[in-house]
C-alpha positions in Angstrom: 0.0 0.0 0.0 2.8 2.4 0.8 3.9 2.7 -2.9 0.9 4.9 -3.7 0.8 7.0 -0.5 2.9 9.9 -1.8 2.2 9.6 -5.6 0.5 12.3 -7.6 -1.2 10.4 -10.4 -2.7 11.9 -13.6 -5.1 9.5 -15.3 -5.9 10.7 -18.8 -9.3 9.4 -19.8 -10.0 9.1 -16.0 -13.7 9.9 -16.4 -14.1 7.2 -19.1 -14.9 3.5 -19.0 -11.6 2.0 -18.0 -10.3 5.2 -16.5 -13.0 5.6 -13.9 -12.4 2.0 -12.7 -8.6 2.7 -12.6 -9.3 5.8 -10.4 -11.3 3.6 -8.0 -8.6 1.0 -7.9 -5.9 3.6 -7.2 -8.0 4.8 -4.2 -8.3 1.2 -3.0 -4.6 1.0 -3.1 -4.1 4.0 -0.9 -3.5 6.8 -3.5 -5.1 10.0 -2.4 -3.7 12.4 -5.0 -5.4 11.4 -8.3 -6.2 13.8 -11.1 -8.7 12.9 -13.8 -9.6 16.1 -15.6 -11.8 16.0 -18.7 -10.8 17.0 -22.2 -12.7 20.2 -21.8 -10.2 21.2 -19.1 -7.0 20.0 -20.8 -7.3 19.1 -24.5 -4.6 16.5 -25.1 -4.6 17.4 -28.8 -3.3 20.9 -27.8 0.4 20.9 -26.8 0.1 24.0 -24.7 -2.8 22.4 -22.8 -0.7 19.4 -22.1 2.1 21.6 -20.8 -0.3 23.5 -18.7 -1.7 20.3 -17.2 1.7 19.1 -16.2 2.5 22.4 -14.7 -0.7 22.7 -12.7 -1.2 19.0 -11.7 2.4 18.3 -11.0 2.1 14.5 -11.4 5.0 12.2 -10.8 3.2 9.3 -12.5 0.9 9.5 -15.6 -1.4 6.7 -16.7 -2.5 7.4 -20.3 -5.9 5.8 -21.0 -7.5 8.6 -23.1 -8.4 7.4 -26.6 -10.9 7.8 -29.4 -12.5 4.3 -29.6 -15.4 2.4 -31.1 -16.5 -0.8 -32.7 -16.1 -2.0 -36.3 -18.7 0.5 -37.6 -17.1 3.5 -35.9 -13.6 2.5 -37.1 -14.8 2.1 -40.7 -16.6 5.5 -40.5 -13.7 7.5 -38.9 -10.4 5.9 -39.8 -8.7 9.3 -40.2 -9.9 10.7 -36.9 -9.1 7.6 -35.1 -5.6 7.6 -36.4 -4.8 11.3 -36.0 -6.3 11.9 -32.6 -5.0 8.8 -30.9 -1.5 9.3 -32.4 -1.4 13.0 -31.6 -2.6 12.6 -28.0 -0.2 9.9 -27.2 3.0 11.0 -28.9 2.6 14.6 -27.7 1.9 13.5 -24.1 4.9 11.2 -23.9 7.2 13.9 -25.2 5.9 16.6 -22.8 6.1 14.1 -19.9 9.7 13.4 -20.8 10.6 17.0 -21.0 8.8 17.7 -17.6 10.8 15.0 -15.9 7.8 12.7 -15.1 9.1 9.7 -13.2 7.0 7.1 -14.9 4.3 6.6 -17.6 1.9 3.8 -18.2 0.6 3.6 -21.8 -2.5 1.6 -22.8 -2.2 0.2 -26.3 -4.8 -2.0 -27.9 -5.3 -5.6 -29.1 -6.1 -4.1 -32.5 -2.3 -3.5 -32.9 -1.8 -7.2 -33.6 -1.5 -8.5 -37.2 -4.8 -9.7 -38.8 -3.5 -13.3 -38.9 -1.7 -14.0 -35.6 -1.0 -17.4 -34.2 -3.2 -18.3 -31.2 -2.6 -17.4 -28.5 -1.3 -13.9 -29.4 2.2 -13.5 -27.9 3.8 -10.1 -27.6 6.7 -11.1 -29.9 4.0 -11.5 -32.7 3.2 -7.8 -32.8 5.3 -7.0 -35.8 4.6 -10.1 -37.9 2.0 -8.5 -40.2 -0.5 -5.7 -40.9 -3.5 -5.3 -38.5 -7.1 -6.2 -39.5 -8.1 -3.5 -42.0 -11.3 -2.2 -40.3 -9.3 -1.0 -37.2 -5.8 -0.7 -38.5 -5.5 3.1 -38.3 -6.5 3.0 -34.6 -4.3 0.0 -33.9 -1.2 1.4 -35.6 -1.7 4.8 -34.0 -1.6 3.2 -30.5 1.2 0.8 -31.6 3.5 3.8 -32.3 3.4 4.6 -28.6 5.3 1.3 -28.1 7.9 2.5 -30.6 8.1 5.8 -28.8 8.3 4.3 -25.4 11.2 2.0 -26.3 13.0 4.7 -28.2 12.7 7.2 -25.3 13.9 4.6 -22.8 16.9 3.9 -25.1 17.9 7.5 -25.7 16.6 9.4 -22.6 16.3 6.7 -19.9 12.6 7.6 -19.7 10.6 5.0 -17.8 7.3 4.2 -19.6 5.6 0.9 -19.9 3.2 -0.4 -22.6 0.2 -2.6 -21.9 -2.1 -4.3 -24.5 -5.5 -4.8 -23.0 -7.9 -7.1 -24.8 -11.6 -6.2 -25.4 -13.1 -4.9 -22.2 -16.7 -5.0 -20.9 -18.4 -4.1 -17.7 -20.4 -1.4 -15.9 -20.2 2.1 -17.4 -19.4 0.7 -20.9 -20.4 2.7 -23.9 -23.9 1.6 -25.1 -24.2 4.1 -27.9 -25.1 2.1 -31.0 -22.9 4.3 -33.3 -19.7 3.7 -31.4 -20.1 0.8 -28.9 -18.1 -2.4 -28.9 -19.6 -5.9 -29.3 -20.8 -6.8 -25.8 -22.7 -3.5 -25.0 -24.1 -3.5 -28.6 -25.4 -7.1 -28.1 -26.8 -6.4 -24.7 -28.7 -3.3 -25.9 -29.9 -5.2 -29.0 -31.1 -8.2 -27.0 -32.9 -6.1 -24.4 -34.7 -4.1 -27.1 -35.6 -7.3 -29.0 -36.9 -8.9 -25.8 -38.9 -5.8 -24.7 -40.5 -5.4 -28.1 -41.5 -9.0 -28.3 -39.4 -9.6 -31.5 -39.1 -13.2 -32.7 -35.6 -12.7 -33.9 -32.4 -10.6 -33.5 -30.0 -9.7 -36.4 -26.3 -9.8 -35.6 -23.3 -8.8 -37.8 -21.2 -11.3 -39.7 -21.1 -15.0 -39.6 -20.6 -15.6 -35.9 -17.4 -17.5 -36.6 -14.9 -14.9 -35.4 -13.6 -15.4 -31.9 -12.8 -12.8 -29.2 -11.4 -12.7 -25.7 -13.0 -10.4 -23.2 -11.7 -9.0 -19.9 -14.0 -7.6 -17.1 -13.1 -3.9 -16.7 -12.4 -4.1 -12.9 -9.9 -6.9 -13.6 -8.2 -4.6 -16.2 -8.1 -1.7 -13.8 -6.3 -3.9 -11.3 -3.8 -4.9 -13.9 -3.1 -1.3 -14.9 -2.5 -0.3 -11.3 -0.4 -3.4 -10.6 1.8 -2.8 -13.6 2.1 0.9 -12.8 3.5 -0.1 -9.4 5.6 -3.2 -10.2 6.7 -3.2 -13.8 9.5 -1.1 -15.2 10.5 -2.9 -18.4 10.5 -2.0 -22.1 8.6 -5.1 -23.4 4.9 -4.8 -24.2 2.6 -6.8 -22.0 -0.8 -8.4 -22.9 -3.6 -7.8 -20.4 -6.4 -10.4 -20.8 -8.3 -13.3 -19.4 -7.0 -16.1 -21.7 -10.5 -17.1 -22.6 -11.6 -17.4 -26.2 -15.2 -17.4 -27.3 -16.9 -17.3 -30.7 -19.2 -14.4 -31.5 -21.9 -17.1 -32.2 -21.5 -18.5 -28.6 -21.2 -15.0 -27.2 -24.6 -13.9 -28.7 -26.3 -17.0 -27.2 -24.8 -16.3 -23.7 -25.9 -12.6 -23.9 -29.4 -13.8 -25.0 -29.5 -16.2 -22.0 -28.4 -13.5 -19.5 -30.9 -10.9 -20.9 -33.7 -13.4 -21.3 -34.2 -13.1 -25.1 -35.7 -16.3 -26.4 -36.1 -15.5 -30.1 -34.0 -16.6 -33.2 -30.6 -15.3 -33.9 -30.2 -14.2 -37.6 -26.7 -13.5 -39.0 -26.2 -10.7 -41.5 -23.4 -12.1 -43.5 -23.0 -9.0 -45.6 -21.4 -7.4 -42.6 -17.7 -7.9 -41.7 -16.6 -10.3 -38.9 -13.4 -8.3 -38.2 -10.3 -10.1 -37.1 -10.8 -13.9 -37.4 -9.5 -14.8 -34.0 -8.4 -13.1 -30.8 -7.0 -14.8 -27.7 -4.0 -13.7 -25.7 -1.0 -15.4 -24.0 -1.1 -13.7 -20.6 2.0 -15.2 -19.2 4.1 -12.0 -19.1 1.5 -10.2 -16.9 1.5 -13.1 -14.5 5.3 -13.3 -14.4 6.1 -9.5 -14.4 3.6 -8.2 -12.0 1.5 -11.0 -10.7 -1.8 -10.3 -12.6 -4.4 -12.9 -13.4 -8.1 -12.2 -14.2 -10.6 -13.6 -11.7 -14.1 -12.5 -12.8 -16.1 -15.4 -14.4 -17.4 -14.4 -17.8 -21.1 -14.9 -17.3 -20.9 -13.2 -13.9 -19.2 -10.2 -15.5 -21.9 -10.2 -18.3 -24.7 -10.2 -15.7 -23.2 -7.2 -13.8 -22.8 -5.4 -17.1 -26.4 -6.1 -18.1 -27.7 -5.1 -14.6 -25.8 -1.8 -14.8 -27.3 -1.1 -18.3 -30.9 -1.8 -17.1 -30.4 0.5 -14.1 -28.8 3.3 -16.1 -30.3 3.2 -19.6 
């Protein structure tokens, strides 16, 4: 607990989905000086605003979680924005933190940085063995450049930053906006609406054959805080649950949790996205003792209950 007692921590994106849970986990670990300003206070796309934030907040540890994110539809609609804003925010923030003498940075990458065809389970050494899946490549590559920057800055300046690769997250406070949500909140919303309208079927994108791995957001927050405390290396680290599930099976589990009993219809004109995703999580276990511990259906139920209470 004592590690966090005297730390001043700036969490970018601290009001967001993962960020809000990281803030709560930091408090549980004894950190009392946490700053989570919104972009309206400090716009990370503006270099002067970043400099002002560092001057006023005086952090000694920065956890960079702010990102422009979305599902396949949002990535296809806004590839330019997703590339530019994620790249600019991250690269600029790391440079200004280095110049300001920040003791440590934790950078959140994305599973979308992996090549489209990656051997299962994804190992960190596979990161550079091909181009990412096309629908989210601009976002994935923008975040991946932060790994390059992190390693280059460690080599030239001795700057201590670490790079984490969280898998698809889900949980309370997720984004349920149909224009930008990821697969689990999109499916929960769709299943609830189908159930409540008495529909006899529900249409889902793709073939259902693609697989994904999901991590409950509170588990991820614990991993981010653990890594920020204990890990000081240059190698990227996967953050996941190690559980692989097909979209077909996922839809049926969501329908069960929500109580939708109609037919599932697949719209095969829509893309599946990356064919398979499942991580090797050995480094996280070895480097800072992280393993996920929330059973998938339990996490889904908590996410569904939060949505019903807050929609």
